[in-house]
N, C-alpha and C positions, 0 to 999 in steps of 0.2 A: 316566260317572256324573254326573248333574246335581246341582248344589249351589247354595245361596244363602247369604246372610249369616245365615240362621236355622238353619243346619246344627248339629245336636247329635249327637255320637257317644259312646256309653258302651261301654267294653270290660270284660269280665269274664274272669278266669282262675280256674277252679275245679278243684281236684284231684278226680279221680273214682276214682283207684286209685293204687297206689304207682308205676305206670309211665305214667299218662296224666293229661293236663290238658284240660279242656273250655274252649276259647276261644270266647267269644260276643261279638258286636258288635251293638249296637242303633243303627240309623241313623234319625234323625228330622229331617225338613226339610219343614215344611208348605208352603213355597213351591215346592218341586221335586217332591214326591210326595204322593199322596192320603193315604197312611197310612205309618206307620213300618214298617221291615222289619228282620229279624234274620238274621245270618249266624252259623253255628255250625260248629266243627271240633274234632275230638278230636286232640290232639297227643301222640304217643308220646315217652317219654323216650329220649334218644339213649344209645347204649352208651358206656362210658368211653373207648374207643379211636376213636370217631367224631369227625371234626373239626367245629368250630363255624364257620359262615359268617355274615358280617355284610354287609348291604347298606345303603348310604347314598345318598340322592339330594339334590341341591341344590334 
């Protein structure tokens, strides 16, 4: 993914039901892209016995 010092990212988390959240990301970088773009994904609620995983990068 190309980026410059003008990169702006806006994230939205919107509940759409009792068991789902809409995750939306708007990416704007006028030096790297001609127009902004959007990524969307619906995330389902995990069950109570399902483990939670966390990832961290340096």
